[in-house]
Structures are given as C-alpha cells and as structure tokens.
DRENPA-3360 file (N, C-alpha, C; in nm, 2 decimals, always signed):
BEGIN
1 = MIPNAPSL = +1.54/+1.98/-0.86/+1.50/+1.85/-0.91/+1.45/+1.85/-1.05 ~ +1.50/+1.76/-1.13/+1.46/+1.75/-1.27/+1.31/+1.72/-1.28 ~ +1.23/+1.79/-1.37/+1.09/+1.76/-1.38/+1.07/+1.62/-1.42 ~ +0.97/+1.56/-1.35/+0.93/+1.42/-1.37/+1.03/+1.32/-1.33 ~ +1.14/+1.36/-1.27/+1.24/+1.27/-1.21/+1.18/+1.21/-1.08 ~ +1.21/+1.09/-1.04/+1.16/+1.03/-0.92/+1.19/+1.12/-0.80 ~ +1.09/+1.13/-0.71/+1.12/+1.21/-0.59/+1.19/+1.12/-0.48 ~ +1.17/+0.99/-0.49/+1.24/+0.90/-0.40/+1.29/+0.78/-0.48;
9 = VAEGITLS = +1.42/+0.74/-0.46/+1.48/+0.63/-0.53/+1.55/+0.54/-0.42 ~ +1.52/+0.41/-0.42/+1.59/+0.32/-0.33/+1.67/+0.23/-0.42 ~ +1.80/+0.22/-0.39/+1.89/+0.14/-0.47/+1.96/+0.03/-0.39 ~ +1.93/-0.09/-0.42/+1.99/-0.21/-0.36/+1.98/-0.21/-0.20 ~ +1.86/-0.18/-0.15/+1.84/-0.18/-0.01/+1.85/-0.32/+0.05 ~ +1.94/-0.34/+0.14/+1.96/-0.47/+0.21/+1.97/-0.45/+0.36 ~ +1.89/-0.53/+0.43/+1.89/-0.52/+0.58/+1.87/-0.66/+0.64 ~ +1.95/-0.69/+0.74/+1.94/-0.82/+0.81/+1.92/-0.79/+0.96;
17 = RDTRRILD = +1.85/-0.89/+1.02/+1.84/-0.88/+1.17/+1.87/-1.02/+1.22 ~ +1.97/-1.03/+1.31/+2.02/-1.16/+1.35/+2.07/-1.23/+1.23 ~ +2.02/-1.35/+1.20/+2.06/-1.43/+1.08/+1.96/-1.42/+0.97 ~ +1.86/-1.34/+0.98/+1.76/-1.33/+0.88/+1.78/-1.21/+0.79 ~ +1.77/-1.24/+0.66/+1.78/-1.13/+0.56/+1.64/-1.08/+0.54 ~ +1.60/-0.96/+0.59/+1.47/-0.90/+0.58/+1.45/-0.84/+0.44 ~ +1.54/-0.76/+0.40/+1.54/-0.70/+0.27/+1.66/-0.73/+0.19 ~ +1.64/-0.77/+0.06/+1.76/-0.82/-0.01/+1.76/-0.75/-0.15;
25 = RVSLAVTP = +1.85/-0.65/-0.15/+1.88/-0.57/-0.27/+1.75/-0.52/-0.34 ~ +1.67/-0.45/-0.26/+1.55/-0.39/-0.30/+1.57/-0.26/-0.37 ~ +1.52/-0.24/-0.49/+1.53/-0.12/-0.56/+1.39/-0.08/-0.62 ~ +1.35/+0.05/-0.60/+1.23/+0.10/-0.65/+1.24/+0.25/-0.66 ~ +1.14/+0.31/-0.73/+1.13/+0.46/-0.74/+0.99/+0.50/-0.73 ~ +0.97/+0.62/-0.66/+0.84/+0.68/-0.65/+0.85/+0.81/-0.73 ~ +0.76/+0.82/-0.83/+0.76/+0.94/-0.92/+0.65/+1.03/-0.90 ~ +0.67/+1.16/-0.90/+0.56/+1.26/-0.89/+0.45/+1.23/-0.99;
33 = GKFLAVIG = +0.33/+1.24/-0.94/+0.21/+1.21/-1.03/+0.17/+1.07/-1.03 ~ +0.24/+0.98/-0.96/+0.21/+0.83/-0.96/+0.18/+0.78/-0.82 ~ +0.09/+0.68/-0.82/+0.05/+0.61/-0.70/+0.12/+0.47/-0.71 ~ +0.22/+0.45/-0.63/+0.29/+0.32/-0.63/+0.24/+0.24/-0.51 ~ +0.19/+0.12/-0.53/+0.15/+0.03/-0.42/+0.25/-0.08/-0.41 ~ +0.29/-0.11/-0.28/+0.38/-0.22/-0.25/+0.29/-0.33/-0.18 ~ +0.29/-0.45/-0.25/+0.21/-0.56/-0.20/+0.30/-0.68/-0.17 ~ +0.24/-0.78/-0.11/+0.31/-0.90/-0.08/+0.26/-0.97/+0.04;
41 = PNGAGKTT = +0.30/-1.10/+0.06/+0.25/-1.18/+0.17/+0.30/-1.12/+0.30 ~ +0.24/-1.17/+0.41/+0.29/-1.13/+0.54/+0.43/-1.18/+0.56 ~ +0.51/-1.09/+0.62/+0.65/-1.13/+0.64/+0.74/-1.10/+0.52 ~ +0.69/-1.03/+0.42/+0.77/-1.01/+0.30/+0.87/-0.90/+0.32 ~ +0.85/-0.81/+0.43/+0.94/-0.70/+0.45/+0.89/-0.57/+0.42 ~ +0.75/-0.56/+0.40/+0.70/-0.43/+0.35/+0.71/-0.32/+0.45 ~ +0.67/-0.34/+0.57/+0.68/-0.24/+0.67/+0.82/-0.20/+0.70 ~ +0.91/-0.29/+0.70/+1.06/-0.26/+0.72/+1.11/-0.18/+0.61;
49 = LLSVLSGL = +1.06/-0.21/+0.49/+1.10/-0.13/+0.37/+1.06/+0.02/+0.39 ~ +0.93/+0.04/+0.43/+0.88/+0.17/+0.45/+0.97/+0.25/+0.55 ~ +1.01/+0.18/+0.66/+1.09/+0.24/+0.76/+1.22/+0.28/+0.71 ~ +1.28/+0.21/+0.62/+1.41/+0.25/+0.56/+1.38/+0.36/+0.46 ~ +1.28/+0.36/+0.38/+1.25/+0.46/+0.29/+1.22/+0.60/+0.36 ~ +1.16/+0.59/+0.48/+1.13/+0.72/+0.55/+1.24/+0.77/+0.63 ~ +1.35/+0.69/+0.64/+1.47/+0.74/+0.71/+1.47/+0.69/+0.86 ~ +1.37/+0.62/+0.90/+1.36/+0.57/+1.04/+1.46/+0.46/+1.07;
57 = LKADDGRV = +1.48/+0.37/+0.97/+1.58/+0.27/+0.98/+1.70/+0.29/+0.88 ~ +1.82/+0.25/+0.92/+1.93/+0.26/+0.82/+1.96/+0.12/+0.77 ~ +1.97/+0.11/+0.64/+1.99/-0.02/+0.57/+2.14/-0.06/+0.60 ~ +2.17/-0.19/+0.59/+2.30/-0.24/+0.60/+2.38/-0.20/+0.47 ~ +2.31/-0.20/+0.36/+2.37/-0.17/+0.23/+2.27/-0.10/+0.14 ~ +2.31/-0.03/+0.04/+2.22/+0.04/-0.05/+2.20/+0.18/+0.00 ~ +2.12/+0.26/-0.07/+2.09/+0.40/-0.03/+1.95/+0.44/-0.08 ~ +1.90/+0.54/-0.01/+1.77/+0.60/-0.04/+1.80/+0.75/-0.07;
65 = MLNGREIS = +1.75/+0.79/-0.19/+1.77/+0.93/-0.23/+1.63/+1.00/-0.23 ~ +1.62/+1.11/-0.17/+1.50/+1.19/-0.16/+1.53/+1.32/-0.23 ~ +1.47/+1.34/-0.35/+1.49/+1.46/-0.43/+1.64/+1.48/-0.46 ~ +1.71/+1.37/-0.49/+1.84/+1.38/-0.54/+1.95/+1.38/-0.43 ~ +1.90/+1.38/-0.30/+2.00/+1.38/-0.19/+1.97/+1.25/-0.10 ~ +2.08/+1.20/-0.04/+2.06/+1.08/+0.04/+1.98/+1.13/+0.16 ~ +1.88/+1.04/+0.20/+1.78/+1.08/+0.30/+1.85/+1.10/+0.43 ~ +1.96/+1.03/+0.46/+2.04/+1.05/+0.58/+2.09/+1.19/+0.60;
73 = GYSPAERA = +2.10/+1.27/+0.49/+2.15/+1.40/+0.49/+2.05/+1.51/+0.53 ~ +1.93/+1.47/+0.55/+1.82/+1.56/+0.59/+1.81/+1.56/+0.74 ~ +1.79/+1.68/+0.80/+1.74/+1.68/+0.94/+1.60/+1.63/+0.95 ~ +1.55/+1.59/+1.06/+1.41/+1.54/+1.07/+1.31/+1.65/+1.03 ~ +1.33/+1.78/+1.06/+1.24/+1.88/+1.03/+1.24/+1.91/+0.87 ~ +1.37/+1.91/+0.82/+1.38/+1.93/+0.67/+1.31/+1.81/+0.60 ~ +1.34/+1.69/+0.64/+1.28/+1.58/+0.58/+1.12/+1.58/+0.58 ~ +1.07/+1.63/+0.69/+0.93/+1.64/+0.71/+0.86/+1.74/+0.61;
81 = RHCAVMRQ = +0.94/+1.84/+0.57/+0.89/+1.94/+0.47/+0.88/+1.88/+0.33 ~ +0.95/+1.77/+0.31/+0.94/+1.70/+0.18/+0.86/+1.58/+0.18 ~ +0.85/+1.51/+0.29/+0.80/+1.37/+0.30/+0.70/+1.36/+0.42 ~ +0.58/+1.32/+0.39/+0.48/+1.29/+0.50/+0.46/+1.14/+0.51 ~ +0.47/+1.09/+0.63/+0.46/+0.95/+0.66/+0.35/+0.91/+0.75 ~ +0.27/+0.82/+0.71/+0.16/+0.76/+0.80/+0.20/+0.62/+0.83 ~ +0.24/+0.59/+0.95/+0.28/+0.46/+1.00/+0.17/+0.38/+1.06 ~ +0.18/+0.25/+1.07/+0.08/+0.17/+1.14/+0.07/+0.21/+1.29;
89 = DNARPSGM = +0.19/+0.24/+1.35/+0.19/+0.26/+1.49/+0.18/+0.41/+1.53 ~ +0.11/+0.49/+1.45/+0.09/+0.63/+1.48/+0.03/+0.64/+1.62 ~ +0.10/+0.70/+1.71/+0.05/+0.72/+1.85/-0.07/+0.81/+1.86 ~ -0.17/+0.77/+1.93/-0.29/+0.85/+1.95/-0.27/+0.94/+2.07 ~ -0.26/+1.07/+2.05/-0.24/+1.16/+2.16/-0.36/+1.17/+2.25 ~ -0.34/+1.17/+2.38/-0.45/+1.19/+2.48/-0.44/+1.34/+2.52 ~ -0.56/+1.39/+2.55/-0.57/+1.53/+2.59/-0.55/+1.63/+2.47 ~ -0.57/+1.58/+2.35/-0.56/+1.66/+2.23/-0.68/+1.64/+2.15;
97 = TVLEAVEL = -0.74/+1.75/+2.09/-0.85/+1.73/+2.01/-0.81/+1.69/+1.87 ~ -0.91/+1.64/+1.80/-0.88/+1.60/+1.66/-0.83/+1.71/+1.57 ~ -0.89/+1.83/+1.59/-0.84/+1.95/+1.51/-0.70/+1.98/+1.55 ~ -0.66/+1.97/+1.68/-0.52/+2.00/+1.72/-0.43/+1.90/+1.66 ~ -0.47/+1.77/+1.66/-0.39/+1.66/+1.60/-0.36/+1.68/+1.46 ~ -0.45/+1.73/+1.38/-0.43/+1.75/+1.24/-0.34/+1.88/+1.22 ~ -0.36/+1.98/+1.30/-0.27/+2.09/+1.30/-0.12/+2.06/+1.31 ~ -0.09/+1.95/+1.38/+0.05/+1.91/+1.40/+0.12/+1.89/+1.26;
105 = GRLAHNAA = +0.04/+1.86/+1.16/+0.10/+1.84/+1.03/+0.17/+1.96/+0.97 ~ +0.14/+2.08/+1.03/+0.20/+2.20/+0.98/+0.32/+2.24/+1.06 ~ +0.36/+2.17/+1.16/+0.47/+2.21/+1.25/+0.60/+2.23/+1.17 ~ +0.63/+2.13/+1.08/+0.76/+2.14/+1.01/+0.77/+2.26/+0.92 ~ +0.65/+2.31/+0.88/+0.65/+2.43/+0.79/+0.65/+2.56/+0.86 ~ +0.65/+2.56/+0.99/+0.64/+2.69/+1.07/+0.53/+2.78/+1.01 ~ +0.41/+2.72/+0.99/+0.30/+2.79/+0.93/+0.18/+2.80/+1.02 ~ +0.20/+2.86/+1.14/+0.10/+2.87/+1.24/-0.02/+2.94/+1.19;
113 = DDARPLAR = -0.01/+3.04/+1.10/-0.12/+3.12/+1.06/-0.22/+3.04/+0.98 ~ -0.17/+2.95/+0.90/-0.27/+2.87/+0.81/-0.30/+2.74/+0.87 ~ -0.25/+2.70/+0.99/-0.26/+2.57/+1.04/-0.41/+2.53/+1.07 ~ -0.48/+2.62/+1.14/-0.62/+2.59/+1.17/-0.71/+2.58/+1.05 ~ -0.71/+2.68/+0.97/-0.80/+2.67/+0.85/-0.77/+2.55/+0.76 ~ -0.64/+2.52/+0.74/-0.60/+2.41/+0.66/-0.64/+2.27/+0.73 ~ -0.63/+2.27/+0.86/-0.67/+2.15/+0.93/-0.82/+2.12/+0.92 ~ -0.89/+2.23/+0.93/-1.04/+2.22/+0.91/-1.07/+2.17/+0.77;
121 = QMLWQMDL = -1.00/+2.22/+0.67/-1.02/+2.17/+0.53/-0.99/+2.02/+0.52 ~ -0.88/+1.98/+0.58/-0.85/+1.83/+0.57/-0.95/+1.75/+0.64 ~ -1.01/+1.79/+0.75/-1.11/+1.72/+0.82/-1.24/+1.71/+0.74 ~ -1.27/+1.82/+0.67/-1.39/+1.82/+0.59/-1.37/+1.72/+0.47 ~ -1.25/+1.71/+0.41/-1.22/+1.62/+0.30/-1.23/+1.48/+0.35 ~ -1.20/+1.45/+0.47/-1.21/+1.31/+0.52/-1.34/+1.28/+0.60 ~ -1.43/+1.37/+0.59/-1.57/+1.36/+0.65/-1.55/+1.34/+0.80 ~ -1.47/+1.43/+0.86/-1.44/+1.42/+1.00/-1.47/+1.55/+1.08;
129 = SDLADRDC = -1.54/+1.65/+1.01/-1.56/+1.78/+1.07/-1.64/+1.77/+1.20 ~ -1.73/+1.68/+1.21/-1.81/+1.66/+1.33/-1.73/+1.61/+1.45 ~ -1.61/+1.57/+1.43/-1.52/+1.51/+1.53/-1.41/+1.61/+1.57 ~ -1.41/+1.73/+1.52/-1.30/+1.83/+1.54/-1.27/+1.85/+1.68 ~ -1.37/+1.86/+1.77/-1.35/+1.90/+1.91/-1.34/+1.77/+2.00 ~ -1.34/+1.65/+1.95/-1.34/+1.53/+2.03/-1.19/+1.50/+2.07 ~ -1.17/+1.45/+2.19/-1.04/+1.41/+2.23/-1.00/+1.29/+2.15 ~ -0.88/+1.28/+2.11/-0.83/+1.17/+2.02/-0.84/+1.04/+2.09;
137 = SRLSGGEW = -0.83/+1.04/+2.22/-0.83/+0.91/+2.30/-0.97/+0.85/+2.29 ~ -1.07/+0.92/+2.25/-1.21/+0.87/+2.24/-1.25/+0.83/+2.10 ~ -1.15/+0.82/+2.01/-1.18/+0.78/+1.88/-1.17/+0.63/+1.86 ~ -1.25/+0.58/+1.77/-1.23/+0.44/+1.73/-1.10/+0.42/+1.65 ~ -1.06/+0.30/+1.63/-0.94/+0.27/+1.55/-0.96/+0.33/+1.41 ~ -1.07/+0.31/+1.34/-1.09/+0.36/+1.21/-1.10/+0.51/+1.20 ~ -1.16/+0.57/+1.30/-1.17/+0.72/+1.31/-1.03/+0.78/+1.32 ~ -0.94/+0.72/+1.41/-0.81/+0.77/+1.43/-0.73/+0.75/+1.30;
145 = QRVAFART = -0.75/+0.64/+1.23/-0.67/+0.62/+1.11/-0.70/+0.73/+1.01 ~ -0.83/+0.77/+1.00/-0.87/+0.88/+0.91/-0.81/+1.01/+0.95 ~ -0.80/+1.03/+1.09/-0.74/+1.16/+1.14/-0.60/+1.16/+1.11 ~ -0.53/+1.05/+1.13/-0.38/+1.04/+1.10/-0.36/+1.07/+0.95 ~ -0.45/+1.02/+0.86/-0.43/+1.05/+0.72/-0.46/+1.20/+0.69 ~ -0.56/+1.26/+0.76/-0.58/+1.40/+0.74/-0.46/+1.48/+0.78 ~ -0.39/+1.44/+0.89/-0.27/+1.51/+0.93/-0.16/+1.50/+0.83 ~ -0.14/+1.38/+0.77/-0.04/+1.37/+0.66/-0.08/+1.46/+0.54;
153 = MAQLSGAE = -0.20/+1.47/+0.51/-0.24/+1.56/+0.40/-0.21/+1.70/+0.43 ~ -0.23/+1.74/+0.56/-0.20/+1.88/+0.60/-0.05/+1.91/+0.59 ~ +0.03/+1.81/+0.62/+0.17/+1.82/+0.61/+0.22/+1.83/+0.47 ~ +0.16/+1.75/+0.38/+0.20/+1.74/+0.24/+0.16/+1.87/+0.17 ~ +0.05/+1.93/+0.21/+0.00/+2.05/+0.14/+0.10/+2.17/+0.14 ~ +0.20/+2.16/+0.24/+0.30/+2.26/+0.24/+0.43/+2.21/+0.19 ~ +0.43/+2.10/+0.13/+0.56/+2.04/+0.08/+0.63/+2.13/-0.02 ~ +0.76/+2.13/-0.02/+0.84/+2.21/-0.11/+0.84/+2.13/-0.25;
161 = ASGLLLLD = +0.80/+2.20/-0.35/+0.79/+2.13/-0.49/+0.70/+2.01/-0.48 ~ +0.73/+1.90/-0.54/+0.65/+1.78/-0.53/+0.68/+1.71/-0.40 ~ +0.57/+1.69/-0.32/+0.59/+1.62/-0.20/+0.58/+1.47/-0.21 ~ +0.62/+1.40/-0.11/+0.62/+1.25/-0.11/+0.53/+1.20/+0.01 ~ +0.44/+1.11/-0.02/+0.35/+1.06/+0.08/+0.38/+0.91/+0.09 ~ +0.41/+0.86/+0.21/+0.44/+0.72/+0.24/+0.34/+0.67/+0.34 ~ +0.26/+0.57/+0.30/+0.15/+0.51/+0.38/+0.17/+0.37/+0.41 ~ +0.17/+0.33/+0.54/+0.18/+0.19/+0.58/+0.05/+0.13/+0.62;
169 = EPISSLDP = -0.01/+0.05/+0.53/-0.14/-0.01/+0.55/-0.24/+0.09/+0.60 ~ -0.27/+0.20/+0.52/-0.35/+0.31/+0.57/-0.50/+0.28/+0.59 ~ -0.55/+0.16/+0.53/-0.69/+0.13/+0.54/-0.72/+0.01/+0.62 ~ -0.63/-0.04/+0.70/-0.64/-0.16/+0.77/-0.76/-0.16/+0.87 ~ -0.80/-0.05/+0.93/-0.91/-0.04/+1.02/-1.04/+0.02/+0.97 ~ -1.04/+0.04/+0.84/-1.15/+0.12/+0.78/-1.26/+0.03/+0.72 ~ -1.38/+0.08/+0.72/-1.49/+0.01/+0.65/-1.48/+0.04/+0.50 ~ -1.55/-0.04/+0.41/-1.53/-0.03/+0.27/-1.55/+0.12/+0.22;
177 = LHQHQLLG = -1.65/+0.19/+0.27/-1.67/+0.33/+0.22/-1.55/+0.41/+0.25 ~ -1.49/+0.41/+0.37/-1.38/+0.49/+0.40/-1.25/+0.44/+0.34 ~ -1.24/+0.31/+0.31/-1.12/+0.27/+0.24/-1.12/+0.34/+0.10 ~ -1.23/+0.34/+0.03/-1.23/+0.41/-0.10/-1.21/+0.56/-0.08 ~ -1.26/+0.62/+0.02/-1.24/+0.76/+0.04/-1.10/+0.79/+0.06 ~ -1.03/+0.72/+0.15/-0.89/+0.75/+0.18/-0.80/+0.72/+0.05 ~ -0.82/+0.61/-0.01/-0.74/+0.58/-0.13/-0.77/+0.68/-0.24 ~ -0.89/+0.72/-0.25/-0.93/+0.82/-0.35/-0.85/+0.95/-0.33;
185 = EARRLARD = -0.84/+0.99/-0.20/-0.77/+1.11/-0.17/-0.62/+1.10/-0.20 ~ -0.57/+0.98/-0.17/-0.43/+0.95/-0.20/-0.40/+0.96/-0.35 ~ -0.49/+0.90/-0.43/-0.47/+0.91/-0.57/-0.49/+1.06/-0.62 ~ -0.58/+1.13/-0.56/-0.59/+1.27/-0.60/-0.46/+1.35/-0.57 ~ -0.40/+1.32/-0.46/-0.27/+1.38/-0.43/-0.16/+1.35/-0.53 ~ -0.17/+1.22/-0.58/-0.08/+1.19/-0.69/-0.11/+1.27/-0.81 ~ -0.24/+1.28/-0.85/-0.28/+1.35/-0.97/-0.24/+1.50/-0.96 ~ -0.23/+1.55/-0.83/-0.19/+1.69/-0.81/-0.04/+1.71/-0.83;
193 = GHGVLAIL = +0.04/+1.60/-0.85/+0.18/+1.61/-0.87/+0.27/+1.55/-0.76 ~ +0.21/+1.50/-0.66/+0.29/+1.44/-0.55/+0.32/+1.29/-0.58 ~ +0.42/+1.24/-0.52/+0.45/+1.10/-0.53/+0.39/+1.03/-0.41 ~ +0.32/+0.91/-0.44/+0.26/+0.84/-0.33/+0.30/+0.69/-0.33 ~ +0.34/+0.64/-0.22/+0.37/+0.50/-0.20/+0.29/+0.45/-0.09 ~ +0.21/+0.34/-0.11/+0.13/+0.28/-0.01/+0.15/+0.13/+0.00 ~ +0.16/+0.08/+0.12/+0.16/-0.06/+0.14/+0.02/-0.10/+0.16 ~ -0.02/-0.20/+0.08/-0.16/-0.24/+0.08/-0.17/-0.39/+0.08;
201 = HDLNLTAH = -0.28/-0.44/+0.14/-0.31/-0.59/+0.14/-0.43/-0.62/+0.05 ~ -0.52/-0.53/+0.03/-0.64/-0.56/-0.05/-0.60/-0.55/-0.20 ~ -0.61/-0.67/-0.26/-0.56/-0.67/-0.40/-0.65/-0.60/-0.50 ~ -0.78/-0.60/-0.47/-0.88/-0.54/-0.56/-0.86/-0.38/-0.55 ~ -0.84/-0.33/-0.43/-0.82/-0.19/-0.41/-0.69/-0.15/-0.48 ~ -0.59/-0.23/-0.46/-0.46/-0.21/-0.53/-0.48/-0.20/-0.68 ~ -0.55/-0.29/-0.74/-0.57/-0.29/-0.88/-0.65/-0.17/-0.93 ~ -0.74/-0.12/-0.84/-0.83/-0.01/-0.88/-0.76/+0.13/-0.87;
209 = YADEVALL = -0.68/+0.15/-0.76/-0.62/+0.28/-0.73/-0.48/+0.30/-0.77 ~ -0.40/+0.19/-0.78/-0.25/+0.21/-0.80/-0.22/+0.23/-0.95 ~ -0.13/+0.31/-0.98/-0.08/+0.33/-1.11/+0.03/+0.22/-1.14 ~ +0.11/+0.20/-1.04/+0.22/+0.10/-1.05/+0.22/+0.01/-0.92 ~ +0.28/-0.10/-0.93/+0.28/-0.20/-0.82/+0.42/-0.26/-0.81 ~ +0.47/-0.27/-0.69/+0.59/-0.35/-0.66/+0.55/-0.47/-0.58 ~ +0.57/-0.59/-0.62/+0.54/-0.71/-0.55/+0.66/-0.76/-0.48 ~ +0.65/-0.76/-0.34/+0.76/-0.80/-0.26/+0.74/-0.93/-0.20;
217 = AAGRIHSS = +0.84/-1.02/-0.21/+0.82/-1.16/-0.15/+0.96/-1.20/-0.10 ~ +0.96/-1.24/+0.03/+1.08/-1.29/+0.09/+1.19/-1.19/+0.09 ~ +1.15/-1.06/+0.10/+1.25/-0.95/+0.11/+1.30/-0.90/-0.03 ~ +1.25/-0.96/-0.14/+1.30/-0.92/-0.27/+1.18/-0.87/-0.36 ~ +1.21/-0.78/-0.45/+1.11/-0.74/-0.55/+1.10/-0.86/-0.65 ~ +0.98/-0.92/-0.64/+0.95/-1.03/-0.74/+0.92/-0.97/-0.88 ~ +0.84/-0.87/-0.88/+0.81/-0.80/-1.01/+0.75/-0.67/-0.98 ~ +0.77/-0.58/-1.08/+0.72/-0.44/-1.06/+0.68/-0.39/-1.20;
225 = GPASEIMQ = +0.59/-0.29/-1.20/+0.55/-0.23/-1.32/+0.41/-0.18/-1.32 ~ +0.35/-0.15/-1.43/+0.21/-0.10/-1.43/+0.12/-0.19/-1.36 ~ +0.02/-0.14/-1.28/-0.07/-0.23/-1.21/-0.14/-0.33/-1.30 ~ -0.18/-0.29/-1.42/-0.25/-0.38/-1.51/-0.16/-0.50/-1.54 ~ -0.03/-0.49/-1.54/+0.06/-0.61/-1.57/+0.08/-0.69/-1.44 ~ +0.10/-0.63/-1.33/+0.13/-0.71/-1.21/+0.01/-0.77/-1.14 ~ -0.11/-0.71/-1.15/-0.23/-0.76/-1.08/-0.30/-0.86/-1.17 ~ -0.23/-0.97/-1.20/-0.28/-1.08/-1.28/-0.28/-1.21/-1.20;
233 = PSVLSEIY = -0.39/-1.29/-1.22/-0.40/-1.41/-1.14/-0.28/-1.50/-1.14 ~ -0.22/-1.51/-1.26/-0.10/-1.60/-1.27/+0.02/-1.55/-1.18 ~ +0.04/-1.42/-1.18/+0.15/-1.36/-1.10/+0.11/-1.38/-0.95 ~ -0.01/-1.34/-0.91/-0.04/-1.33/-0.77/-0.06/-1.47/-0.71 ~ -0.11/-1.57/-0.79/-0.13/-1.70/-0.73/+0.01/-1.76/-0.69 ~ +0.11/-1.74/-0.77/+0.24/-1.79/-0.74/+0.30/-1.74/-0.61 ~ +0.28/-1.61/-0.59/+0.34/-1.54/-0.47/+0.26/-1.57/-0.34 ~ +0.13/-1.56/-0.35/+0.04/-1.57/-0.23/+0.01/-1.72/-0.20;
241 = GCRMTEIR = +0.04/-1.81/-0.29/+0.02/-1.95/-0.25/-0.12/-2.00/-0.25 ~ -0.21/-1.93/-0.32/-0.35/-1.97/-0.33/-0.40/-1.93/-0.47 ~ -0.50/-2.00/-0.51/-0.54/-1.99/-0.65/-0.62/-1.86/-0.67 ~ -0.58/-1.78/-0.76/-0.65/-1.65/-0.79/-0.73/-1.67/-0.93 ~ -0.84/-1.60/-0.93/-0.91/-1.60/-1.06/-0.97/-1.46/-1.07 ~ -1.02/-1.43/-1.19/-1.07/-1.29/-1.22/-1.21/-1.30/-1.26 ~ -1.29/-1.21/-1.21/-1.43/-1.20/-1.25/-1.46/-1.06/-1.30 ~ -1.56/-1.05/-1.39/-1.59/-0.92/-1.44/-1.74/-0.90/-1.43;
249 = DGGQRALV = -1.78/-0.78/-1.39/-1.92/-0.74/-1.38/-1.93/-0.61/-1.46 ~ -1.98/-0.62/-1.58/-1.98/-0.50/-1.67/-1.84/-0.46/-1.69 ~ -1.81/-0.33/-1.66/-1.67/-0.28/-1.69/-1.58/-0.30/-1.56 ~ -1.63/-0.36/-1.46/-1.56/-0.38/-1.33/-1.49/-0.51/-1.33 ~ -1.36/-0.51/-1.28/-1.28/-0.63/-1.27/-1.25/-0.66/-1.13 ~ -1.26/-0.78/-1.09/-1.23/-0.82/-0.95/-1.14/-0.94/-0.95 ~ -1.05/-0.95/-0.85/-0.97/-1.07/-0.83/-1.02/-1.14/-0.71 ~ -1.04/-1.27/-0.72/-1.09/-1.36/-0.62/-0.99/-1.47/-0.59;
257 = SLPLPSVG = -0.97/-1.49/-0.46/-0.88/-1.60/-0.42/-0.97/-1.72/-0.39 ~ -0.93/-1.83/-0.43/-1.00/-1.96/-0.42/-0.92/-2.06/-0.33 ~ -0.98/-2.13/-0.25/-0.90/-2.23/-0.17/-0.84/-2.34/-0.26 ~ -0.73/-2.38/-0.22/-0.66/-2.49/-0.29/-0.74/-2.62/-0.26 ~ -0.74/-2.71/-0.35/-0.80/-2.84/-0.33/-0.74/-2.91/-0.20 ~ -0.83/-2.96/-0.12/-0.78/-3.03/+0.00/-0.70/-3.16/-0.04 ~ -0.61/-3.19/+0.05/-0.52/-3.30/+0.02/-0.56/-3.42/+0.11 ~ -0.58/-3.54/+0.06/-0.61/-3.66/+0.14/-0.75/-3.68/+0.16;
% end
C-alpha cells in the first residue's frame, strides 16, 4: 500500500431495499492517521453504510476497496486482520468473562501467546480491569460497550500495516466521562497511524474529536471535509431541521440546537 494512501475507499455505493434508495452514490475515504466521523439525521443510511464498508452487506452498485483490494476478495479471517468493526448489535456472550471476551480480538491473528496480556492492557486502558473476571451477561449496557471497544482495540493492535477501525455509534450507552475516554482512545489509534471511521450523533463530540466529517442525508453525502468546515451552524441547521447556534467559553466551542419558533 502506498504510504498515506487511503486504507479504505468507497466509490459510488448504491443500495436499495424494496422501492427505497437507502444509499445513493456514496463515496468517501478513510486515511491512516485520520479520524473520520459520519453524521446525519436518523434514517440517513449511516448504519447501512457501515455494513457495506465492513463487507457485511453487498451494495447494488459501486465498490469498496480495502488497502487497494475489493473487500469482497478477502476471506472473513483475512479481513479481520486488517479491519476491526464495532457494531451496534455486538452480541453479549453468556458464560464468558470480560477478559475472555477481549481475548477474542486476537483470534484472527492466531496470537494465543500474547492474547491474555494484551487483553489485560486493553481493559486497563478502558478502566475495566476490575471487571476482568465478571461474566459478560452481568454487565450494564455501557460496561459492555466499553468491553466491545476494548476487544476491537485488541484486534487492531495486531493489524497488518495500518489497521482500520469502524465504529457504529460507539458511545450511545456511555456516560459523558466514558464517552470522552472511548473517543480519546479512538483518536489516539488514529494518531498512531490507523484509519478510524465512527458513526456519531453527538455534534459537539464530533467537532472535538474528528479530523474529518462526512454529513449523510437521505442516503447521500451532503458535504464532507475538515471538521472545522462541516461543523458549522449554517450547514447543520439545514440538514437537521432545527436551528443551531454556537457558543464559546474561553477557548471551548459548543454547538447548541434551539427549538424552532412554534407555529400558530
């Protein structure tokens, strides 16, 4: 792979279900060293897009290239050595400890020798060490979400060359502290040379952590580019259908949504 070339490229992705066009000629690229956030209203097609990018769904048209090869050309095990995916519907295994669940991230690498110490390191980074021996079925939703992320980190740590991390709403069940912790780790992975794509709903966290943003609306990329250009009230108000404004507190910038004036 050419240095600094995108690790994942989607070109003209189109997908329909019944009579509805879910994705309409979507193109984007994930580059090593960058954190790309995909945002947009409910029903925009974000989760479906991630399923296509990860190889779980096949598009009707267009193609997805992973490290210069069509993603359909990879076996599941080979794809897992390059790309770690954290989905919304990650199944919570019963009868398995948290430590064992994180160790599963090493399966694709056939790295049994380093699985346990690496899993313990990932648990420590996510502030989960005290839960290592707990059965996964006894975790809260937020605890399991952090465990699932620790597992993807363990998987990515053995990626060949620059790895790719795909995250589908990874902070939906987390309190504010752990939202920052998880996104901070994702950004650190990007700074270490991996490519990161995350579907996010929180606009302020997107503005704070993402390097680049793709704004998806009605199955199409409305706009994309540096976060500083996309995360603007004028752009977001149009897409989300509510008035956005910006406030500043010292050097901090926040986006606030305001209710539209009532009619009648």
